[in-house]
MIDOSE-1310 file (N, C-alpha, C; in nm, 2 decimals, decimal comma, always signed):
residues 214
menv	-4,21/+24,57/+2,02/-4,08/+24,55/+1,96/-4,08/+24,44/+1,86; -4,01/+24,47/+1,74/-4,00/+24,37/+1,64/-3,92/+24,25/+1,69; -3,95/+24,13/+1,65/-3,88/+24,01/+1,70/-3,78/+23,96/+1,59; -3,76/+24,04/+1,49/-3,66/+24,00/+1,38/-3,58/+24,13/+1,35
ktvf	-3,44/+24,10/+1,34/-3,35/+24,21/+1,31/-3,25/+24,17/+1,21; -3,22/+24,25/+1,11/-3,12/+24,21/+1,01/-2,98/+24,27/+1,05; -2,89/+24,17/+1,08/-2,76/+24,21/+1,12/-2,66/+24,11/+1,06; -2,53/+24,14/+1,07/-2,42/+24,06/+1,02/-2,41/+23,93/+1,10
cnnc	-2,39/+23,82/+1,03/-2,37/+23,69/+1,09/-2,23/+23,64/+1,06; -2,15/+23,61/+1,17/-2,02/+23,57/+1,15/-2,01/+23,44/+1,07; -2,10/+23,35/+1,09/-2,10/+23,22/+1,03/-2,14/+23,22/+0,88; -2,24/+23,30/+0,85/-2,29/+23,32/+0,72/-2,20/+23,42/+0,64
qnkt	-2,13/+23,50/+0,71/-2,04/+23,60/+0,65/-2,13/+23,70/+0,57; -2,24/+23,73/+0,61/-2,33/+23,82/+0,54/-2,44/+23,87/+0,64; -2,51/+23,98/+0,60/-2,63/+24,02/+0,68/-2,74/+23,93/+0,66; -2,80/+23,88/+0,77/-2,91/+23,79/+0,76/-3,02/+23,83/+0,86
dhsi	-3,14/+23,78/+0,85/-3,24/+23,80/+0,95/-3,21/+23,72/+1,07; -3,22/+23,79/+1,19/-3,20/+23,72/+1,32/-3,33/+23,74/+1,41; -3,36/+23,63/+1,47/-3,47/+23,63/+1,57/-3,41/+23,69/+1,70; -3,48/+23,78/+1,77/-3,44/+23,83/+1,89/-3,49/+23,74/+2,00
lfvk	-3,40/+23,67/+2,07/-3,44/+23,57/+2,17/-3,47/+23,63/+2,31; -3,39/+23,74/+2,34/-3,40/+23,79/+2,47/-3,35/+23,93/+2,47; -3,41/+24,02/+2,55/-3,36/+24,16/+2,57/-3,37/+24,20/+2,71; -3,26/+24,26/+2,76/-3,26/+24,31/+2,90/-3,20/+24,45/+2,90
nydg	-3,28/+24,54/+2,97/-3,24/+24,68/+2,96/-3,21/+24,73/+3,11; -3,10/+24,81/+3,12/-3,07/+24,88/+3,25/-3,06/+25,03/+3,21; -3,13/+25,11/+3,28/-3,11/+25,26/+3,26/-3,12/+25,34/+3,39; -3,08/+25,46/+3,38/-3,08/+25,55/+3,49/-3,06/+25,69/+3,46
seci	-3,07/+25,78/+3,55/-3,05/+25,92/+3,53/-3,01/+25,99/+3,66; -2,95/+26,11/+3,65/-2,91/+26,18/+3,77/-2,92/+26,33/+3,74; -2,97/+26,40/+3,84/-2,98/+26,54/+3,83/-2,85/+26,60/+3,88; -2,79/+26,68/+3,79/-2,65/+26,73/+3,83/-2,66/+26,87/+3,89
need	-2,77/+26,94/+3,90/-2,78/+27,07/+3,96/-2,90/+27,07/+4,07; -2,91/+26,96/+4,14/-3,02/+26,95/+4,23/-3,01/+27,05/+4,35; -2,89/+27,09/+4,38/-2,88/+27,18/+4,50/-2,90/+27,32/+4,47; -2,92/+27,36/+4,34/-2,94/+27,50/+4,30/-3,09/+27,52/+4,29
pfeq	-3,16/+27,59/+4,38/-3,31/+27,60/+4,37/-3,36/+27,69/+4,26; -3,27/+27,77/+4,20/-3,31/+27,87/+4,11/-3,29/+27,82/+3,96; -3,22/+27,72/+3,94/-3,20/+27,67/+3,81/-3,30/+27,56/+3,77; -3,33/+27,55/+3,64/-3,41/+27,44/+3,59/-3,33/+27,31/+3,60
ryyi	-3,40/+27,21/+3,65/-3,33/+27,08/+3,67/-3,27/+27,03/+3,54; -3,14/+26,98/+3,55/-3,08/+26,92/+3,43/-3,03/+26,78/+3,46; -3,07/+26,69/+3,38/-3,04/+26,55/+3,41/-2,95/+26,49/+3,30; -2,86/+26,40/+3,34/-2,79/+26,32/+3,25/-2,85/+26,18/+3,26
rwsd	-2,86/+26,11/+3,14/-2,93/+25,98/+3,13/-2,83/+25,88/+3,06; -2,85/+25,75/+3,10/-2,78/+25,64/+3,04/-2,86/+25,52/+3,04; -2,82/+25,43/+2,95/-2,89/+25,30/+2,94/-2,80/+25,19/+2,88; -2,81/+25,07/+2,92/-2,74/+24,95/+2,87/-2,85/+24,86/+2,82
tysm	-2,85/+24,81/+2,70/-2,94/+24,72/+2,65/-2,87/+24,60/+2,59; -2,90/+24,48/+2,64/-2,84/+24,35/+2,60/-2,94/+24,28/+2,52; -2,91/+24,23/+2,40/-3,00/+24,16/+2,31/-2,93/+24,03/+2,26; -3,00/+23,92/+2,28/-2,95/+23,79/+2,23/-3,02/+23,76/+2,10
lecn	-2,94/+23,74/+2,00/-3,00/+23,72/+1,86/-2,95/+23,58/+1,80; -3,04/+23,52/+1,73/-3,01/+23,39/+1,66/-3,04/+23,41/+1,51; -2,93/+23,37/+1,43/-2,95/+23,38/+1,29/-3,05/+23,28/+1,24; -3,14/+23,33/+1,15/-3,25/+23,25/+1,10/-3,20/+23,15/+0,99
gche	-3,08/+23,17/+0,95/-3,02/+23,08/+0,85/-2,94/+22,97/+0,91; -2,84/+23,00/+0,98/-2,74/+22,90/+1,04/-2,77/+22,87/+1,19; -2,85/+22,95/+1,25/-2,88/+22,94/+1,40/-2,76/+22,98/+1,49; -2,67/+23,05/+1,43/-2,56/+23,10/+1,52/-2,62/+23,21/+1,61
vhle	-2,58/+23,20/+1,74/-2,63/+23,30/+1,84/-2,52/+23,40/+1,88; -2,55/+23,52/+1,89/-2,46/+23,62/+1,95/-2,53/+23,72/+2,03; -2,45/+23,80/+2,11/-2,50/+23,90/+2,20/-2,46/+24,04/+2,15; -2,56/+24,13/+2,16/-2,53/+24,27/+2,13/-2,55/+24,36/+2,25
ktyy	-2,46/+24,45/+2,28/-2,48/+24,54/+2,39/-2,48/+24,68/+2,33; -2,59/+24,75/+2,35/-2,61/+24,89/+2,31/-2,60/+24,98/+2,43; -2,51/+25,08/+2,42/-2,49/+25,17/+2,53/-2,52/+25,31/+2,49; -2,61/+25,38/+2,57/-2,64/+25,52/+2,54/-2,61/+25,61/+2,66
fsea	-2,55/+25,72/+2,63/-2,52/+25,82/+2,74/-2,55/+25,96/+2,68; -2,63/+26,03/+2,75/-2,68/+26,16/+2,70/-2,57/+26,26/+2,67; -2,46/+26,25/+2,74/-2,35/+26,34/+2,72/-2,25/+26,30/+2,61; -2,28/+26,19/+2,55/-2,19/+26,14/+2,44/-2,26/+26,15/+2,31
dgve	-2,19/+26,14/+2,20/-2,25/+26,15/+2,07/-2,29/+26,01/+2,02; -2,41/+25,99/+1,99/-2,46/+25,86/+1,93/-2,47/+25,75/+2,03; -2,48/+25,63/+1,98/-2,50/+25,51/+2,06/-2,38/+25,42/+2,03; -2,33/+25,36/+2,13/-2,21/+25,26/+2,11/-2,27/+25,12/+2,11
lqvy	-2,22/+25,05/+2,01/-2,26/+24,91/+1,99/-2,14/+24,82/+2,00; -2,16/+24,71/+2,09/-2,06/+24,61/+2,10/-2,12/+24,47/+2,07; -2,05/+24,39/+2,00/-2,10/+24,26/+1,96/-2,01/+24,15/+2,02; -2,07/+24,04/+2,07/-1,99/+23,93/+2,13/-2,05/+23,80/+2,07
ppri	-1,96/+23,71/+2,01/-1,82/+23,74/+1,98/-1,81/+23,85/+1,88; -1,69/+23,92/+1,87/-1,68/+24,03/+1,77/-1,71/+23,98/+1,63; -1,75/+24,07/+1,55/-1,77/+24,04/+1,41/-1,64/+24,01/+1,34; -1,65/+23,90/+1,26/-1,53/+23,86/+1,19/-1,51/+23,94/+1,06
arkt	-1,40/+24,01/+1,05/-1,38/+24,09/+0,93/-1,32/+24,01/+0,82; -1,25/+23,90/+0,86/-1,18/+23,82/+0,76/-1,17/+23,68/+0,82; -1,22/+23,58/+0,74/-1,22/+23,44/+0,79/-1,08/+23,38/+0,79; -1,05/+23,30/+0,89/-0,92/+23,23/+0,90/-0,92/+23,13/+0,78
pkwi	-0,82/+23,13/+0,70/-0,81/+23,04/+0,58/-0,80/+22,90/+0,63; -0,85/+22,80/+0,55/-0,84/+22,66/+0,59/-0,70/+22,61/+0,59; -0,62/+22,67/+0,50/-0,48/+22,62/+0,49/-0,39/+22,66/+0,60; -0,44/+22,73/+0,70/-0,36/+22,77/+0,81/-0,30/+22,66/+0,89
tsvp	-0,36/+22,54/+0,88/-0,30/+22,42/+0,94/-0,17/+22,37/+0,88; -0,14/+22,42/+0,76/-0,01/+22,39/+0,70/+0,10/+22,48/+0,73; +0,06/+22,59/+0,80/+0,16/+22,70/+0,83/+0,23/+22,66/+0,96; +0,36/+22,68/+0,98/+0,43/+22,66/+1,10/+0,36/+22,72/+1,22
dnqa	+0,37/+22,65/+1,34/+0,29/+22,69/+1,45/+0,31/+22,83/+1,50; +0,43/+22,88/+1,50/+0,45/+23,02/+1,55/+0,39/+23,12/+1,45; +0,39/+23,09/+1,32/+0,33/+23,18/+1,23/+0,18/+23,17/+1,23; +0,13/+23,05/+1,25/-0,02/+23,03/+1,25/-0,08/+23,10/+1,37
kllr	-0,01/+23,09/+1,49/-0,06/+23,16/+1,61/-0,06/+23,31/+1,59; +0,04/+23,37/+1,53/+0,04/+23,51/+1,51/-0,06/+23,55/+1,41; -0,08/+23,47/+1,30/-0,19/+23,50/+1,20/-0,32/+23,50/+1,27; -0,35/+23,41/+1,36/-0,48/+23,41/+1,42/-0,50/+23,54/+1,51
eiyk	-0,39/+23,58/+1,58/-0,40/+23,70/+1,66/-0,42/+23,82/+1,57; -0,37/+23,82/+1,45/-0,39/+23,93/+1,35/-0,53/+23,94/+1,31; -0,60/+23,83/+1,29/-0,74/+23,83/+1,25/-0,82/+23,88/+1,37; -0,79/+23,84/+1,49/-0,86/+23,89/+1,61/-0,84/+24,04/+1,62
alaa	-0,72/+24,10/+1,60/-0,70/+24,24/+1,60/-0,78/+24,31/+1,49; -0,79/+24,25/+1,38/-0,87/+24,30/+1,27/-1,02/+24,31/+1,31; -1,07/+24,21/+1,37/-1,21/+24,21/+1,42/-1,23/+24,31/+1,53; -1,13/+24,34/+1,60/-1,14/+24,44/+1,71/-1,11/+24,58/+1,66
dcpq	-1,10/+24,60/+1,53/-1,08/+24,73/+1,47/-0,95/+24,80/+1,52; -0,84/+24,72/+1,51/-0,70/+24,77/+1,55/-0,61/+24,76/+1,43; -0,63/+24,85/+1,33/-0,55/+24,84/+1,21/-0,40/+24,85/+1,22; -0,36/+24,93/+1,32/-0,21/+24,95/+1,34/-0,15/+24,82/+1,40
lvtm	-0,22/+24,75/+1,49/-0,17/+24,63/+1,54/-0,17/+24,52/+1,43; -0,27/+24,52/+1,35/-0,27/+24,42/+1,24/-0,15/+24,44/+1,15; -0,12/+24,57/+1,11/-0,01/+24,59/+1,02/+0,12/+24,56/+1,08; +0,14/+24,60/+1,21/+0,26/+24,56/+1,28/+0,28/+24,41/+1,28
gtrt	+0,17/+24,34/+1,31/+0,17/+24,19/+1,31/+0,21/+24,13/+1,18; +0,16/+24,19/+1,07/+0,20/+24,13/+0,94/+0,35/+24,15/+0,91; +0,40/+24,26/+0,96/+0,54/+24,29/+0,94/+0,63/+24,18/+1,01; +0,58/+24,15/+1,14/+0,65/+24,04/+1,21/+0,63/+23,91/+1,15
lidl	+0,52/+23,89/+1,09/+0,49/+23,76/+1,02/+0,58/+23,74/+0,90; +0,61/+23,84/+0,83/+0,70/+23,83/+0,71/+0,84/+23,79/+0,76; +0,88/+23,85/+0,87/+1,01/+23,82/+0,93/+1,02/+23,68/+0,98; +0,91/+23,63/+1,04/+0,91/+23,49/+1,08/+0,92/+23,39/+0,96
fivd	+0,85/+23,43/+0,85/+0,86/+23,35/+0,73/+1,00/+23,34/+0,68; +1,06/+23,46/+0,68/+1,20/+23,47/+0,63/+1,30/+23,39/+0,71; +1,29/+23,40/+0,84/+1,38/+23,32/+0,93/+1,35/+23,17/+0,91; +1,23/+23,13/+0,89/+1,20/+22,99/+0,87/+1,27/+22,94/+0,74
kigd	+1,27/+23,02/+0,64/+1,33/+22,98/+0,51/+1,48/+22,99/+0,50; +1,53/+23,10/+0,55/+1,68/+23,13/+0,52/+1,75/+23,17/+0,65; +1,69/+23,18/+0,76/+1,75/+23,23/+0,88/+1,76/+23,38/+0,90; +1,81/+23,42/+1,01/+1,82/+23,57/+1,04/+1,95/+23,62/+0,99
igtf	+1,95/+23,68/+0,87/+2,08/+23,72/+0,81/+2,10/+23,87/+0,79; +2,04/+23,95/+0,86/+2,06/+24,10/+0,84/+1,94/+24,18/+0,82; +1,95/+24,28/+0,74/+1,84/+24,37/+0,72/+1,72/+24,31/+0,64; +1,61/+24,37/+0,64/+1,50/+24,32/+0,56/+1,53/+24,32/+0,41
dtkm	+1,60/+24,42/+0,36/+1,64/+24,43/+0,22/+1,73/+24,31/+0,19; +1,83/+24,28/+0,28/+1,92/+24,16/+0,25/+1,84/+24,03/+0,25; +1,75/+24,02/+0,35/+1,67/+23,90/+0,36/+1,58/+23,88/+0,23; +1,52/+23,99/+0,19/+1,43/+23,98/+0,07/+1,51/+23,94/-0,05
rele	+1,62/+23,99/-0,07/+1,71/+23,95/-0,19/+1,75/+23,81/-0,18; +1,78/+23,76/-0,06/+1,82/+23,62/-0,04/+1,70/+23,53/-0,06; +1,58/+23,57/-0,02/+1,46/+23,49/-0,04/+1,44/+23,47/-0,19; +1,45/+23,58/-0,27/+1,43/+23,57/-0,41/+1,54/+23,49/-0,48
skgf	+1,66/+23,51/-0,44/+1,77/+23,44/-0,50/+1,76/+23,29/-0,48; +1,70/+23,25/-0,37/+1,69/+23,10/-0,34/+1,56/+23,05/-0,39; +1,48/+23,13/-0,46/+1,36/+23,08/-0,52/+1,23/+23,07/-0,43; +1,24/+23,12/-0,31/+1,12/+23,11/-0,22/+1,02/+23,21/-0,26
iski	+1,06/+23,32/-0,32/+0,96/+23,42/-0,37/+1,01/+23,46/-0,51; +0,91/+23,51/-0,59/+0,95/+23,56/-0,72/+0,99/+23,71/-0,71; +1,03/+23,76/-0,82/+1,07/+23,90/-0,83/+0,94/+23,99/-0,80; +0,83/+23,95/-0,86/+0,71/+24,03/-0,84/+0,66/+24,02/-0,69
qney	+0,67/+23,90/-0,63/+0,64/+23,88/-0,49/+0,73/+23,97/-0,40; +0,85/+23,98/-0,44/+0,94/+24,07/-0,37/+0,89/+24,21/-0,36; +0,84/+24,26/-0,48/+0,78/+24,39/-0,48/+0,66/+24,41/-0,40; +0,57/+24,30/-0,40/+0,45/+24,31/-0,32/+0,49/+24,31/-0,17
lsaa	+0,58/+24,22/-0,13/+0,61/+24,21/+0,01/+0,68/+24,34/+0,06; +0,76/+24,40/-0,03/+0,83/+24,53/+0,01/+0,73/+24,64/+0,03; +0,62/+24,64/-0,05/+0,51/+24,74/-0,02/+0,44/+24,71/+0,11; +0,42/+24,59/+0,14/+0,35/+24,55/+0,27/+0,45/+24,59/+0,39
letg	+0,57/+24,56/+0,37/+0,67/+24,60/+0,48/+0,68/+24,75/+0,50; +0,68/+24,82/+0,39/+0,68/+24,97/+0,40/+0,56/+25,02/+0,48; +0,45/+24,96/+0,46/+0,33/+25,00/+0,53/+0,35/+24,98/+0,68; +0,41/+24,86/+0,71/+0,44/+24,83/+0,85/+0,54/+24,93/+0,91
havi	+0,64/+24,96/+0,83/+0,74/+25,06/+0,88/+0,67/+25,20/+0,91; +0,58/+25,24/+0,82/+0,51/+25,37/+0,84/+0,43/+25,37/+0,97; +0,37/+25,25/+1,00/+0,29/+25,24/+1,12/+0,38/+25,26/+1,24; +0,49/+25,18/+1,24/+0,58/+25,18/+1,36/+0,66/+25,30/+1,38
hrgf	+0,71/+25,36/+1,27/+0,80/+25,47/+1,28/+0,74/+25,61/+1,26; +0,62/+25,61/+1,19/+0,56/+25,74/+1,15/+0,42/+25,76/+1,19; +0,37/+25,66/+1,28/+0,24/+25,68/+1,33/+0,12/+25,67/+1,23; +0,15/+25,60/+1,12/+0,05/+25,59/+1,02/-0,07/+25,50/+1,06
rpnd	-0,19/+25,54/+1,04/-0,31/+25,46/+1,08/-0,38/+25,42/+0,94; -0,35/+25,30/+0,90/-0,41/+25,26/+0,77/-0,56/+25,24/+0,77; -0,63/+25,27/+0,66/-0,77/+25,24/+0,66/-0,80/+25,09/+0,62; -0,93/+25,06/+0,62/-0,96/+24,92/+0,60/-0,91/+24,87/+0,46
nvvg	-0,92/+24,96/+0,36/-0,87/+24,92/+0,23/-0,73/+24,88/+0,22; -0,64/+24,96/+0,29/-0,50/+24,94/+0,30/-0,47/+24,81/+0,37; -0,54/+24,79/+0,49/-0,51/+24,67/+0,57/-0,55/+24,55/+0,49; -0,66/+24,56/+0,42/-0,71/+24,44/+0,34/-0,60/+24,40/+0,23
kvld	-0,54/+24,50/+0,17/-0,44/+24,47/+0,06/-0,32/+24,41/+0,13; -0,28/+24,46/+0,24/-0,16/+24,41/+0,31/-0,19/+24,26/+0,34; -0,31/+24,23/+0,39/-0,34/+24,09/+0,43/-0,35/+24,00/+0,30; -0,39/+24,06/+0,19/-0,39/+23,98/+0,06/-0,25/+23,94/+0,03
iien	-0,16/+24,03/+0,05/-0,02/+24,00/+0,02/+0,04/+23,89/+0,11; +0,01/+23,90/+0,24/+0,06/+23,81/+0,34/+0,00/+23,67/+0,32; -0,13/+23,66/+0,29/-0,19/+23,53/+0,27/-0,14/+23,47/+0,14; -0,11/+23,55/+0,04/-0,05/+23,50/-0,08/+0,09/+23,44/-0,06
llin	+0,16/+23,49/+0,04/+0,29/+23,44/+0,08/+0,28/+23,31/+0,16; +0,19/+23,31/+0,26/+0,18/+23,19/+0,35/+0,11/+23,07/+0,28; +0,03/+23,10/+0,18/-0,04/+22,98/+0,12/+0,06/+22,89/+0,05; +0,18/+22,94/+0,03/+0,29/+22,85/-0,03/+0,32/+22,73/+0,06
ysle	+0,30/+22,74/+0,19/+0,32/+22,62/+0,28/+0,22/+22,51/+0,24; +0,09/+22,55/+0,21/-0,01/+22,46/+0,18/+0,02/+22,40/+0,04; +0,06/+22,49/-0,05/+0,09/+22,44/-0,19/+0,21/+22,34/-0,20; +0,30/+22,36/-0,10/+0,41/+22,26/-0,10/+0,35/+22,12/-0,07
evse	+0,26/+22,12/+0,03/+0,20/+21,99/+0,06/+0,11/+21,93/-0,05; +0,04/+22,02/-0,11/-0,05/+21,98/-0,23/+0,04/+21,92/-0,34; +0,15/+21,99/-0,37/+0,23/+21,95/-0,48/+0,29/+21,81/-0,46; +0,33/+21,79/-0,33/+0,38/+21,65/-0,29/+0,28/+21,55/-0,31
elks	+0,15/+21,58/-0,27/+0,04/+21,48/-0,28/+0,02/+21,45/-0,43; +0,02/+21,55/-0,51/+0,00/+21,53/-0,65/+0,11/+21,44/-0,71; +0,23/+21,47/-0,67/+0,34/+21,39/-0,72/+0,32/+21,24/-0,69; +0,27/+21,22/-0,56/+0,26/+21,08/-0,52/+0,15/+21,00/-0,58
vtpk	+0,04/+21,07/-0,63/-0,07/+21,00/-0,69/-0,07/+21,00/-0,84; +0,01/+21,09/-0,90/+0,01/+21,10/-1,05/+0,10/+20,99/-1,11; +0,05/+20,91/-1,21/+0,13/+20,81/-1,27/+0,25/+20,86/-1,34; +0,36/+20,79/-1,33/+0,48/+20,84/-1,39/+0,48/+20,81/-1,54
kr	+0,55/+20,90/-1,61/+0,56/+20,89/-1,75/+0,65/+20,77/-1,79; +0,61/+20,68/-1,88/+0,69/+20,57/-1,92/+0,77/+20,59/-2,04
């Protein structure tokens, strides 16, 4: 067995060479027509293989579980901790606690390949942002217009957020299952909205350190 395997590293956010530290295999089989003396014996087989791998670059360690069942198609692979599809942004510490907690849950759902949960979560996140800025004042359309009129978002941001909201509506009301590309674009829009919390802090810091005009 080779002692090096190229797989995705959460920490490096790329495929890197990993040293295989440990492998443990459990397998078995069962004859399903043993009582019939006239039939050729037919067996079902299964196996679980656990592999501990260490990234040769950053030394991050993770566990892979490979499951094989002769009556199923292909081999199932599970990774612990799950592969990170999108890193949590550094500016999340500037976001209000209720929104930050939901955003972290959204990234976990993304890593677990749950695109519908991700999209429904982003819809809720937009609503939390709105309530934080202007309160709960009616329908989404009414809230969006009020956000724009009070300068919390621009006209073009209104269009972007409306598109993200419509994707969320389609998931909830029409059973739409967005692909990775659609989910990525929705998250681009959400992050572009929430980074404003960080920019507010940055702008205040700049004002405090910049010399005043005489």
